[in-house]
BAFI-3210 file (N, C-alpha, C; in Angstrom, 3 decimals, decimal comma, padded with zeros to 6 digits):
// residues 102
n [1|2|3|4|5|6|7|8|9|10|11|12|13|14|15|16|17|18|19|20|21|22|23|24|25|26|27|28|29|30|31|32|33|34|35|36|37|38|39|40|41|42|43|44|45|46|47|48|49|50|51|52|53|54|55|56|57|58|59|60|61|62|63|64|65|66|67|68|69|70|71|72|73|74|75|76|77|78|79|80|81|82|83|84|85|86|87|88|89|90|91|92|93|94|95|96|97|98|99|100|101|102]
n.u [000,477|001,910|003,807|002,356|000,880|002,976|004,077|001,907|001,949|004,260|004,218|002,123|003,401|005,251|003,484|002,458|004,711|004,512|003,555|003,541|004,742|005,445|008,126|008,943|006,763|007,756|009,934|009,329|007,609|009,472|010,903|009,010|008,577|011,243|011,683|008,875|010,070|011,763|010,299|009,575|011,518|012,312|010,058|010,081|012,672|011,401|009,150|010,925|012,710|010,630|009,836|011,843|012,520|010,640|009,895|012,395|013,510|013,027|015,424|016,496|019,127|019,983|020,554|022,146|020,200|021,708|023,677|022,293|021,970|024,569|025,166|027,388|030,737|032,319|031,860|031,657|029,889|027,490|026,200|022,807|020,878|020,169|017,638|015,972|012,582|013,042|015,568|014,101|012,033|013,309|014,929|013,498|011,950|014,097|014,250|012,265|012,095|011,887|011,224|012,567|010,476|009,013]
n.v [-000,968|001,207|001,766|002,276|003,992|005,888|006,386|007,256|009,879|010,349|010,539|012,846|014,827|015,114|015,810|017,909|019,975|020,389|021,770|024,469|027,880|029,074|029,696|029,485|027,617|025,882|024,451|024,232|021,977|020,165|019,820|017,653|015,909|015,083|014,130|011,939|010,567|009,145|007,698|006,196|004,755|003,573|002,098|-000,214|-001,249|-002,356|-004,039|-005,682|-007,459|-007,826|-009,752|-011,687|-013,050|-014,234|-016,342|-017,637|-020,557|-021,008|-021,995|-024,303|-024,806|-027,540|-027,668|-028,772|-028,567|-028,910|-026,748|-024,840|-024,047|-023,968|-026,147|-027,650|-028,996|-027,688|-025,203|-021,331|-019,816|-019,229|-021,691|-022,554|-023,655|-027,293|-028,131|-026,170|-025,765|-023,802|-025,352|-028,185|-028,028|-027,392|-029,797|-031,536|-030,659|-030,944|-033,883|-034,998|-034,297|-031,703|-028,990|-030,458|-032,589|-034,660]
n.w [-000,210|000,681|-001,248|-003,002|-003,004|-002,429|-005,369|-006,699|-005,271|-006,062|-009,266|-009,044|-008,147|-010,237|-012,167|-011,542|-010,888|-013,706|-014,315|-012,594|-012,787|-010,391|-008,815|-006,152|-005,417|-007,023|-005,553|-003,519|-004,120|-005,391|-003,037|-001,860|-003,395|-004,029|-000,710|-001,178|-003,129|-000,975|000,474|-001,502|-001,745|000,788|001,177|-000,688|-000,325|002,268|001,707|000,367|002,514|004,435|002,720|002,097|005,016|005,474|003,978|004,583|006,117|009,085|011,778|013,932|016,795|018,909|022,050|024,937|027,528|030,220|029,038|028,246|031,545|032,128|033,411|032,677|032,906|031,689|031,548|031,759|033,502|036,466|038,036|038,289|040,818|041,230|041,973|041,390|039,659|037,735|036,395|036,656|034,961|032,098|031,948|031,514|029,763|027,980|027,745|026,656|024,518|022,938|021,673|018,882|018,722|016,528]
ca.u [-000,218|002,980|004,338|001,290|000,642|004,138|004,219|001,158|002,360|005,006|003,272|001,129|003,859|006,238|002,780|002,768|006,519|005,317|002,793|003,882|005,699|005,836|009,763|009,328|006,382|008,367|010,954|008,074|007,628|011,139|011,394|008,305|009,172|012,596|010,437|008,171|011,003|012,907|009,605|008,675|013,130|012,260|008,901|010,256|013,286|010,863|009,215|012,225|013,411|009,956|009,558|012,798|012,538|008,840|010,616|013,224|012,850|013,739|016,479|016,518|019,413|019,652|021,269|021,154|020,170|023,434|024,753|021,675|021,858|025,742|025,635|028,401|032,208|033,792|030,812|032,165|028,801|026,870|025,261|021,553|021,129|019,743|016,266|014,978|011,683|013,114|015,799|013,021|011,134|014,288|015,636|011,969|011,759|015,285|014,404|010,795|012,027|011,855|011,467|012,487|009,961|008,749]
ca.v [-000,247|001,876|001,579|002,648|005,997|006,882|006,128|008,207|011,100|011,134|011,192|013,852|015,629|015,174|016,942|019,637|020,789|020,988|022,902|025,228|029,078|030,407|029,438|029,291|026,520|024,783|024,606|022,733|020,332|019,344|019,173|016,562|014,782|014,079|013,132|010,629|009,203|008,444|007,183|004,828|003,014|003,164|000,990|-001,527|-002,140|-003,464|-005,085|-006,998|-007,967|-008,731|-011,030|-012,556|-013,372|-014,977|-017,171|-017,919|-021,478|-021,177|-022,756|-024,455|-025,678|-028,354|-026,970|-029,380|-028,205|-028,483|-025,588|-023,431|-023,556|-023,268|-026,859|-028,092|-029,566|-026,060|-023,942|-020,000|-019,290|-020,023|-022,903|-022,351|-024,854|-028,692|-028,735|-025,381|-025,496|-024,066|-026,752|-029,347|-027,403|-027,402|-031,080|-032,719|-030,339|-031,469|-035,320|-034,762|-033,742|-030,002|-028,702|-031,391|-033,993|-035,130]
ca.w [-000,247|000,749|-002,284|-004,168|-002,279|-002,875|-006,670|-007,306|-005,333|-006,774|-010,214|-008,999|-008,168|-010,860|-012,921|-010,805|-011,453|-015,157|-014,898|-012,039|-013,506|-009,471|-008,916|-005,271|-005,099|-007,648|-004,459|-002,125|-004,682|-005,660|-001,785|-001,432|-003,892|-002,449|000,587|-001,377|-003,982|-000,464|000,940|-001,618|-001,592|002,194|001,202|-001,532|001,382|003,587|001,409|000,264|003,599|004,579|001,907|002,576|006,486|005,841|002,836|005,011|007,309|011,033|011,394|015,809|017,162|019,538|023,280|026,222|029,231|030,880|028,239|028,624|032,537|033,348|034,488|032,245|033,252|031,710|032,657|032,681|033,802|037,465|038,008|038,801|041,788|040,641|042,025|040,573|039,049|035,649|036,003|036,032|033,058|030,885|031,418|031,161|027,860|026,858|027,499|026,031|022,975|023,014|019,934|017,560|018,289|015,236]
c.u [000,932|003,596|003,535|001,228|001,487|004,594|003,423|001,299|003,189|004,817|002,758|002,369|004,979|004,835|002,356|003,639|005,610|004,426|003,202|005,194|006,437|008,442|009,501|008,059|006,709|009,488|010,270|007,940|008,317|010,960|010,283|008,238|010,355|012,254|010,412|009,270|011,589|012,319|009,320|010,435|012,392|011,157|009,045|011,829|012,898|010,570|009,672|012,805|012,219|009,539|011,012|012,841|011,373|009,016|011,522|012,767|013,391|014,444|016,918|017,999|019,489|020,838|020,880|021,125|020,874|024,094|024,086|021,660|023,317|026,081|026,689|029,613|032,733|032,811|031,363|031,140|028,726|026,251|023,927|021,545|020,050|017,659|014,913|014,151|012,184|014,490|015,638|012,557|012,329|014,777|014,521|012,114|012,635|014,470|012,886|011,047|012,575|011,646|011,584|011,841|008,997|007,371]
c.v [001,436|002,869|002,372|004,355|006,872|007,184|007,172|009,369|011,564|011,497|012,182|015,211|016,331|016,710|018,351|020,785|020,745|022,129|024,760|026,203|029,499|029,356|028,829|027,817|025,404|024,037|023,107|021,757|019,384|018,275|017,719|015,956|014,028|013,241|011,557|009,754|008,720|007,332|005,447|003,767|003,147|001,341|-000,390|-001,805|-002,888|-004,404|-006,030|-007,829|-008,525|-010,005|-012,153|-013,140|-014,409|-016,247|-018,440|-019,015|-021,722|-022,398|-023,279|-025,143|-026,054|-028,293|-027,737|-028,654|-027,834|-026,875|-024,576|-022,528|-022,902|-024,750|-027,987|-028,538|-027,932|-025,141|-022,720|-019,591|-019,967|-021,173|-022,933|-023,918|-026,402|-028,823|-027,178|-025,718|-024,771|-024,840|-028,150|-029,257|-027,488|-029,053|-031,451|-031,832|-031,049|-033,546|-035,789|-034,805|-032,363|-030,355|-029,534|-032,725|-033,993|-034,607]
c.w [000,385|-000,440|-003,357|-004,509|-002,760|-004,431|-007,230|-006,919|-006,396|-008,673|-010,468|-008,824|-009,419|-011,593|-012,279|-011,305|-012,923|-015,311|-013,568|-011,998|-012,393|-008,676|-006,929|-004,349|-005,724|-006,712|-003,506|-003,036|-004,776|-004,164|-001,617|-002,182|-003,776|-001,606|-000,664|-002,519|-002,543|000,357|000,284|-001,941|-000,001|001,985|000,619|-000,497|002,258|002,834|001,128|001,075|004,360|003,870|002,326|003,729|006,220|004,875|003,799|006,046|008,492|011,067|013,901|015,459|017,933|020,389|024,111|027,703|029,964|030,452|028,557|029,934|033,684|034,324|033,696|033,011|033,142|031,522|033,085|033,503|034,851|037,012|039,008|039,930|041,184|040,839|041,896|040,227|036,851|035,174|036,021|035,650|032,272|030,875|031,346|029,398|026,553|026,315|026,508|024,316|022,465|022,306|018,592|017,261|017,045|015,313]
res [m|d|i|f|i|a|t|k|n|i|e|n|f|n|r|l|l|l|a|e|k|d|y|r|k|k|k|v|l|l|e|l|l|g|r|e|k|a|k|l|k|a|a|m|v|a|r|t|v|k|a|a|f|s|s|a|p|l|v|t|v|p|v|p|a|e|a|m|l|g|l|g|s|n|s|s|c|p|s|l|i|g|s|s|p|t|v|r|a|l|q|r|w|e|n|e|g|g|a|f|r|a]
***
């Protein structure tokens, strides 16, 4: 929708520029035309980015609960208490297959 509106505004400003005789009004129209061209470019980039992200597959990487919680032997993060509800929930989630359940 933004691309359609910006395109129509650019067409209108170009038409008005051809008909306008007053220097000051032409200057304002040129400024508006420049802003509208910037809006059009931004809308086109946004559409391209949106299309790229909507078609990209979601990639997930399996991470063991110990690594997320700092329970591994080489962890530089402080460990959480093994009996906390969060640790139990993450361990249960990992044991049940997590996000990789088929």
